[in-house]
N, CA, C and O atoms as CSV, one atom per row, in Angstrom:
chain,resi,resn,atom,element,x,y,z
A,1,UNK,N,N,45.223,-109.978,18.536
A,1,UNK,CA,C,45.653,-109.394,17.672
A,1,UNK,C,C,45.379,-108.338,17.445
A,1,UNK,O,O,44.262,-108.574,16.985
A,2,UNK,N,N,45.569,-106.271,17.315
A,2,UNK,CA,C,45.156,-105.544,16.445
A,2,UNK,C,C,45.705,-105.503,15.294
A,2,UNK,O,O,46.804,-105.846,14.860
A,3,UNK,N,N,44.260,-104.765,14.605
A,3,UNK,CA,C,45.049,-104.472,12.911
A,3,UNK,C,C,46.194,-104.085,12.277
A,3,UNK,O,O,46.760,-104.292,11.203
A,4,UNK,N,N,46.463,-103.063,13.912
A,4,UNK,CA,C,47.844,-102.673,13.476
A,4,UNK,C,C,49.283,-103.774,13.096
A,4,UNK,O,O,50.132,-103.916,12.216
A,5,UNK,N,N,48.824,-104.456,14.555
A,5,UNK,CA,C,49.528,-105.982,14.654
A,5,UNK,C,C,49.319,-106.938,13.796
A,5,UNK,O,O,50.143,-107.801,14.098
A,6,UNK,N,N,48.834,-107.226,13.088
A,6,UNK,CA,C,48.164,-107.854,11.737
A,6,UNK,C,C,48.970,-107.080,10.605
A,6,UNK,O,O,49.788,-107.765,9.991
A,7,UNK,N,N,48.862,-105.922,10.297
A,7,UNK,CA,C,49.346,-105.252,9.361
A,7,UNK,C,C,50.853,-105.231,9.854
A,7,UNK,O,O,51.274,-105.687,8.791
A,8,UNK,N,N,51.734,-105.108,10.430
A,8,UNK,CA,C,52.725,-104.999,10.927
A,8,UNK,C,C,53.577,-106.244,10.267
A,8,UNK,O,O,54.614,-106.278,9.605
A,9,UNK,N,N,52.633,-107.295,10.769
A,9,UNK,CA,C,53.127,-108.789,10.976
A,9,UNK,C,C,53.012,-109.460,9.445
A,9,UNK,O,O,53.681,-110.413,9.045
A,10,UNK,N,N,52.083,-108.786,8.754
A,10,UNK,CA,C,51.688,-109.022,7.060
A,10,UNK,C,C,53.364,-108.415,6.223
A,10,UNK,O,O,54.084,-108.890,5.345
A,11,UNK,N,N,53.399,-107.451,6.873
A,11,UNK,CA,C,54.413,-106.291,5.785
A,11,UNK,C,C,55.434,-107.031,6.420
A,11,UNK,O,O,55.723,-107.940,5.642
A,12,UNK,N,N,56.257,-107.117,7.631
A,12,UNK,CA,C,57.107,-108.112,7.946
A,12,UNK,C,C,57.259,-109.240,7.147
A,12,UNK,O,O,58.351,-109.262,6.579
A,13,UNK,N,N,56.245,-110.552,6.821
A,13,UNK,CA,C,56.567,-111.395,6.579
A,13,UNK,C,C,56.966,-111.479,5.146
A,13,UNK,O,O,57.975,-112.080,4.778
A,14,UNK,N,N,55.784,-110.584,3.998
A,14,UNK,CA,C,55.653,-110.780,2.737
A,14,UNK,C,C,56.965,-109.622,2.245
A,14,UNK,O,O,57.395,-109.562,1.093
A,15,UNK,N,N,57.341,-108.962,3.126
A,15,UNK,CA,C,58.312,-108.436,2.660
A,15,UNK,C,C,60.223,-109.677,2.456
A,15,UNK,O,O,61.136,-109.685,1.631
A,16,UNK,N,N,59.930,-110.437,3.669
A,16,UNK,CA,C,60.978,-111.300,3.066
A,16,UNK,C,C,60.698,-112.596,2.248
A,16,UNK,O,O,61.596,-113.128,1.594
A,17,UNK,N,N,59.449,-113.083,2.298
A,17,UNK,CA,C,59.163,-114.463,1.419
A,17,UNK,C,C,59.049,-113.562,0.431
A,17,UNK,O,O,60.188,-113.830,0.050
A,18,UNK,N,N,58.622,-112.531,-0.520
A,18,UNK,CA,C,58.426,-111.992,-2.013
A,18,UNK,C,C,59.273,-110.761,-2.620
A,18,UNK,O,O,59.213,-110.143,-3.683
A,19,UNK,N,N,60.073,-110.681,-1.492
A,19,UNK,CA,C,61.371,-109.578,-1.735
A,19,UNK,C,C,60.600,-108.487,-2.864
A,19,UNK,O,O,60.626,-108.408,-4.092
A,20,UNK,N,N,59.943,-107.739,-1.834
A,20,UNK,CA,C,59.143,-106.369,-2.196
A,20,UNK,C,C,59.559,-105.400,-0.655
A,20,UNK,O,O,59.494,-105.548,0.565
A,21,UNK,N,N,59.954,-104.484,-1.546
A,21,UNK,CA,C,60.036,-103.253,-0.533
A,21,UNK,C,C,58.840,-102.992,0.725
A,21,UNK,O,O,57.688,-103.391,0.553
A,22,UNK,N,N,59.154,-102.453,1.688
A,22,UNK,CA,C,57.900,-102.638,2.652
A,22,UNK,C,C,56.964,-101.504,2.096
A,22,UNK,O,O,55.808,-101.914,1.984
A,23,UNK,N,N,57.173,-99.883,1.625
A,23,UNK,CA,C,56.949,-99.030,0.755
A,23,UNK,C,C,55.792,-99.181,-0.090
A,23,UNK,O,O,54.930,-98.308,-0.183
A,24,UNK,N,N,55.757,-100.551,-0.860
A,24,UNK,CA,C,55.281,-101.465,-1.895
A,24,UNK,C,C,53.848,-101.633,-1.556
A,24,UNK,O,O,52.822,-101.259,-2.122
A,25,UNK,N,N,54.134,-102.490,-0.166
A,25,UNK,CA,C,52.636,-102.375,0.684
A,25,UNK,C,C,52.094,-101.691,1.324
A,25,UNK,O,O,52.543,-101.282,2.394
A,26,UNK,N,N,50.790,-101.324,0.766
A,26,UNK,CA,C,50.094,-99.918,1.102
A,26,UNK,C,C,48.732,-100.973,0.961
A,26,UNK,O,O,48.741,-101.997,0.277
A,27,UNK,N,N,47.471,-100.438,1.834
A,27,UNK,CA,C,45.960,-101.000,2.021
A,27,UNK,C,C,46.000,-101.107,0.025
A,27,UNK,O,O,46.539,-102.104,-0.455
A,28,UNK,N,N,45.546,-100.285,-0.709
A,28,UNK,CA,C,45.051,-100.375,-1.545
A,28,UNK,C,C,45.782,-100.772,-2.467
A,28,UNK,O,O,45.356,-100.744,-3.621
A,29,UNK,N,N,47.258,-101.308,-2.128
A,29,UNK,CA,C,47.676,-101.767,-3.447
A,29,UNK,C,C,47.314,-102.852,-3.736
A,29,UNK,O,O,47.255,-103.682,-2.829
A,30,UNK,N,N,46.938,-103.242,-5.109
A,30,UNK,CA,C,46.646,-104.962,-5.793
A,30,UNK,C,C,47.652,-105.899,-5.291
A,30,UNK,O,O,48.837,-105.586,-5.400
A,31,UNK,N,N,47.207,-107.396,-4.569
A,31,UNK,CA,C,47.937,-107.554,-4.043
A,31,UNK,C,C,48.618,-108.347,-5.078
A,31,UNK,O,O,49.824,-108.314,-4.834
A,32,UNK,N,N,48.393,-108.973,-6.020
A,32,UNK,CA,C,49.274,-109.938,-7.427
A,32,UNK,C,C,50.270,-109.297,-8.210
A,32,UNK,O,O,51.344,-109.709,-8.650
A,33,UNK,N,N,49.640,-108.104,-8.299
A,33,UNK,CA,C,50.951,-107.445,-9.461
A,33,UNK,C,C,51.919,-106.733,-8.390
A,33,UNK,O,O,53.089,-106.747,-8.773
A,34,UNK,N,N,51.780,-106.296,-7.509
A,34,UNK,CA,C,52.113,-105.698,-5.642
A,34,UNK,C,C,53.555,-106.991,-5.701
A,34,UNK,O,O,54.733,-106.815,-6.013
A,35,UNK,N,N,53.007,-107.947,-5.369
A,35,UNK,CA,C,53.752,-109.525,-5.103
A,35,UNK,C,C,54.365,-110.088,-6.316
A,35,UNK,O,O,55.102,-111.071,-6.233
A,36,UNK,N,N,54.068,-109.446,-7.584
A,36,UNK,CA,C,54.337,-110.299,-8.482
A,36,UNK,C,C,53.707,-111.553,-8.840
A,36,UNK,O,O,54.455,-112.070,-9.669
A,37,UNK,N,N,52.426,-112.512,-8.574
A,37,UNK,CA,C,52.127,-113.481,-7.983
A,37,UNK,C,C,51.859,-113.965,-9.441
A,37,UNK,O,O,51.562,-113.345,-10.462
A,38,UNK,N,N,52.097,-115.493,-9.144
A,38,UNK,CA,C,51.556,-116.600,-10.616
A,38,UNK,C,C,50.989,-117.465,-9.944
A,38,UNK,O,O,51.150,-117.245,-8.744
A,39,UNK,N,N,50.073,-118.838,-10.265
A,39,UNK,CA,C,50.034,-119.360,-9.786
A,39,UNK,C,C,50.324,-119.836,-8.369
A,39,UNK,O,O,49.669,-119.663,-7.341
A,40,UNK,N,N,51.681,-120.596,-8.615
A,40,UNK,CA,C,52.576,-120.895,-7.716
A,40,UNK,C,C,52.718,-119.774,-6.731
A,40,UNK,O,O,52.054,-119.863,-5.698
A,41,UNK,N,N,53.192,-119.135,-6.837
A,41,UNK,CA,C,53.283,-118.315,-5.517
A,41,UNK,C,C,52.332,-118.039,-5.057
A,41,UNK,O,O,52.381,-117.694,-3.876
A,42,UNK,N,N,51.352,-118.050,-5.571
A,42,UNK,CA,C,49.846,-117.409,-4.934
A,42,UNK,C,C,49.506,-118.831,-3.515
A,42,UNK,O,O,48.922,-118.663,-2.444
A,43,UNK,N,N,50.193,-120.274,-4.126
A,43,UNK,CA,C,49.876,-120.802,-3.216
A,43,UNK,C,C,51.188,-120.412,-1.728
A,43,UNK,O,O,51.012,-120.451,-0.510
A,44,UNK,N,N,52.212,-120.126,-2.402
A,44,UNK,CA,C,53.169,-119.833,-1.624
A,44,UNK,C,C,52.518,-118.626,-0.261
A,44,UNK,O,O,52.747,-118.558,0.947
A,45,UNK,N,N,51.749,-117.909,-1.089
A,45,UNK,CA,C,50.925,-116.652,-0.389
A,45,UNK,C,C,50.256,-117.425,0.942
A,45,UNK,O,O,50.792,-117.401,2.050
A,46,UNK,N,N,49.048,-118.083,0.660
A,46,UNK,CA,C,48.009,-118.748,1.161
A,46,UNK,C,C,48.914,-119.403,2.420
A,46,UNK,O,O,48.496,-119.321,3.575
A,47,UNK,N,N,50.157,-120.043,2.106
A,47,UNK,CA,C,51.159,-120.902,3.030
A,47,UNK,C,C,51.667,-119.739,3.966
A,47,UNK,O,O,51.749,-119.985,5.169
A,48,UNK,N,N,51.983,-118.595,3.540
A,48,UNK,CA,C,52.313,-118.042,4.629
A,48,UNK,C,C,51.443,-117.233,5.715
A,48,UNK,O,O,51.781,-116.947,6.864
A,49,UNK,N,N,49.967,-116.873,4.912
A,49,UNK,CA,C,49.197,-116.509,5.588
A,49,UNK,C,C,48.679,-117.811,6.783
A,49,UNK,O,O,48.586,-117.600,7.993
A,50,UNK,N,N,48.502,-118.613,6.380
A,50,UNK,CA,C,48.029,-119.661,7.345
A,50,UNK,C,C,49.363,-119.933,8.107
A,50,UNK,O,O,49.259,-119.322,9.171
A,51,UNK,N,N,50.440,-120.500,8.060
A,51,UNK,CA,C,51.485,-120.461,8.983
A,51,UNK,C,C,51.866,-119.503,10.261
A,51,UNK,O,O,52.597,-119.642,11.242
A,52,UNK,N,N,50.938,-118.377,9.724
A,52,UNK,CA,C,51.526,-116.814,10.584
A,52,UNK,C,C,50.724,-116.554,10.865
A,52,UNK,O,O,50.830,-115.615,11.654
A,53,UNK,N,N,49.314,-116.976,10.612
A,53,UNK,CA,C,48.246,-116.064,11.590
A,53,UNK,C,C,47.257,-117.469,11.990
A,53,UNK,O,O,46.350,-117.514,12.821
A,54,UNK,N,N,47.727,-118.483,11.172
A,54,UNK,CA,C,46.736,-119.645,10.877
A,54,UNK,C,C,45.145,-119.182,10.841
A,54,UNK,O,O,44.337,-119.132,11.769
A,55,UNK,N,N,45.004,-118.902,9.612
A,55,UNK,CA,C,44.095,-118.282,9.306
A,55,UNK,C,C,44.182,-118.910,7.567
A,55,UNK,O,O,44.791,-118.345,6.658
A,56,UNK,N,N,43.416,-120.175,7.454
A,56,UNK,CA,C,42.928,-120.678,6.472
A,56,UNK,C,C,42.522,-119.643,5.063
A,56,UNK,O,O,41.702,-118.789,5.401
A,57,UNK,N,N,42.858,-119.563,3.812
A,57,UNK,CA,C,42.078,-118.964,3.094
A,57,UNK,C,C,41.602,-119.682,1.733
A,57,UNK,O,O,42.444,-119.902,0.862
A,58,UNK,N,N,40.392,-120.012,1.567
A,58,UNK,CA,C,39.936,-121.281,0.586
A,58,UNK,C,C,40.226,-120.859,-0.426
A,58,UNK,O,O,40.577,-119.681,-0.500
A,59,UNK,N,N,40.175,-121.765,-1.679
A,59,UNK,CA,C,40.342,-120.972,-3.131
A,59,UNK,C,C,39.075,-120.102,-3.598
A,59,UNK,O,O,39.225,-119.295,-4.515
A,60,UNK,N,N,37.894,-120.254,-3.006
A,60,UNK,CA,C,36.931,-119.541,-3.709
A,60,UNK,C,C,36.820,-118.443,-2.822
A,60,UNK,O,O,36.143,-117.486,-3.195
A,61,UNK,N,N,37.441,-118.411,-1.566
A,61,UNK,CA,C,37.684,-116.756,-1.167
A,61,UNK,C,C,38.899,-115.826,-1.809
A,61,UNK,O,O,39.060,-114.651,-1.478
A,62,UNK,N,N,39.606,-116.416,-2.630
A,62,UNK,CA,C,40.874,-115.569,-2.856
A,62,UNK,C,C,40.484,-114.459,-3.910
A,62,UNK,O,O,41.039,-113.361,-3.860
A,63,UNK,N,N,39.690,-114.698,-4.704
A,63,UNK,CA,C,38.762,-114.021,-6.074
A,63,UNK,C,C,38.432,-112.367,-4.745
A,63,UNK,O,O,38.596,-111.286,-5.310
A,64,UNK,N,N,38.073,-112.283,-3.388
A,64,UNK,CA,C,37.425,-111.017,-2.887
A,64,UNK,C,C,38.741,-110.619,-1.954
A,64,UNK,O,O,38.455,-109.813,-1.069
A,65,UNK,N,N,40.080,-111.020,-1.989
A,65,UNK,CA,C,40.989,-110.846,-1.429
A,65,UNK,C,C,41.721,-110.323,-2.937
A,65,UNK,O,O,41.974,-111.076,-3.878
A,66,UNK,N,N,41.964,-108.944,-2.894
A,66,UNK,CA,C,42.578,-108.288,-3.762
A,66,UNK,C,C,43.654,-107.186,-3.472
A,66,UNK,O,O,44.793,-107.101,-3.931
A,67,UNK,N,N,43.018,-106.386,-2.617
A,67,UNK,CA,C,44.418,-105.984,-2.105
A,67,UNK,C,C,44.690,-105.916,-0.961
A,67,UNK,O,O,43.691,-106.147,-0.280
A,68,UNK,N,N,46.062,-105.591,-0.047
A,68,UNK,CA,C,45.934,-105.561,1.291
A,68,UNK,C,C,45.158,-105.227,2.181
A,68,UNK,O,O,44.911,-105.972,3.130
A,69,UNK,N,N,44.439,-103.608,1.984
A,69,UNK,CA,C,43.281,-104.049,3.184
A,69,UNK,C,C,42.738,-105.159,2.927
A,69,UNK,O,O,42.610,-105.847,3.939
A,70,UNK,N,N,42.318,-105.679,1.880
A,70,UNK,CA,C,41.310,-106.827,1.483
A,70,UNK,C,C,41.643,-108.031,2.637
A,70,UNK,O,O,40.970,-108.588,3.504
A,71,UNK,N,N,43.263,-108.138,2.099
A,71,UNK,CA,C,43.902,-109.561,3.195
A,71,UNK,C,C,44.028,-108.803,4.679
A,71,UNK,O,O,44.108,-109.518,5.678
A,72,UNK,N,N,44.039,-107.883,4.765
A,72,UNK,CA,C,44.648,-107.827,6.356
A,72,UNK,C,C,42.871,-107.865,6.933
A,72,UNK,O,O,42.554,-108.497,7.940
A,73,UNK,N,N,41.931,-107.134,6.151
A,73,UNK,CA,C,40.489,-107.528,6.678
A,73,UNK,C,C,39.930,-108.670,6.613
A,73,UNK,O,O,38.975,-108.946,7.339
A,74,UNK,N,N,40.418,-109.487,5.761
A,74,UNK,CA,C,39.897,-111.348,5.823
A,74,UNK,C,C,41.027,-112.030,7.285
A,74,UNK,O,O,40.582,-112.812,8.125
A,75,UNK,N,N,42.314,-111.574,7.286
A,75,UNK,CA,C,43.045,-112.119,8.837
A,75,UNK,C,C,42.200,-111.814,9.913
A,75,UNK,O,O,41.765,-112.689,10.662
A,76,UNK,N,N,41.862,-110.238,10.071
A,76,UNK,CA,C,41.096,-110.409,10.958
A,76,UNK,C,C,39.959,-111.029,11.407
A,76,UNK,O,O,39.836,-111.606,12.488
A,77,UNK,N,N,39.022,-110.877,10.438
A,77,UNK,CA,C,37.644,-111.570,10.842
A,77,UNK,C,C,37.900,-112.802,10.438
A,77,UNK,O,O,37.066,-113.000,9.555
A,78,UNK,N,N,38.980,-114.376,10.628
A,78,UNK,CA,C,38.924,-115.226,10.536
A,78,UNK,C,C,40.505,-115.698,11.405
A,78,UNK,O,O,41.300,-116.637,11.355
A,79,UNK,N,N,40.406,-114.901,11.886
A,79,UNK,CA,C,41.130,-115.029,13.491
A,79,UNK,C,C,40.213,-115.795,14.369
A,79,UNK,O,O,38.985,-115.839,14.446
A,80,UNK,N,N,41.335,-116.484,15.114
A,80,UNK,CA,C,40.415,-117.368,16.072
A,80,UNK,C,C,40.384,-116.915,17.466
A,80,UNK,O,O,39.706,-117.521,18.297
């Protein structure tokens, strides 16, 4: 899967799951504020990424995933 495909699929999935506009999901946007995440919805985000891309994000890696660009990089580097 290319980076472009990861970005496209991530945007499609997150707009459906978190009810945000596609235009809000840009590489340098902060994930937590853009998706209005609390601790429970953070679990949802991790589950969505795992289900969609078969990539686990362990709790110790979450502080490094601050922007959508970080998320795309993480998914790209951890895909099987």
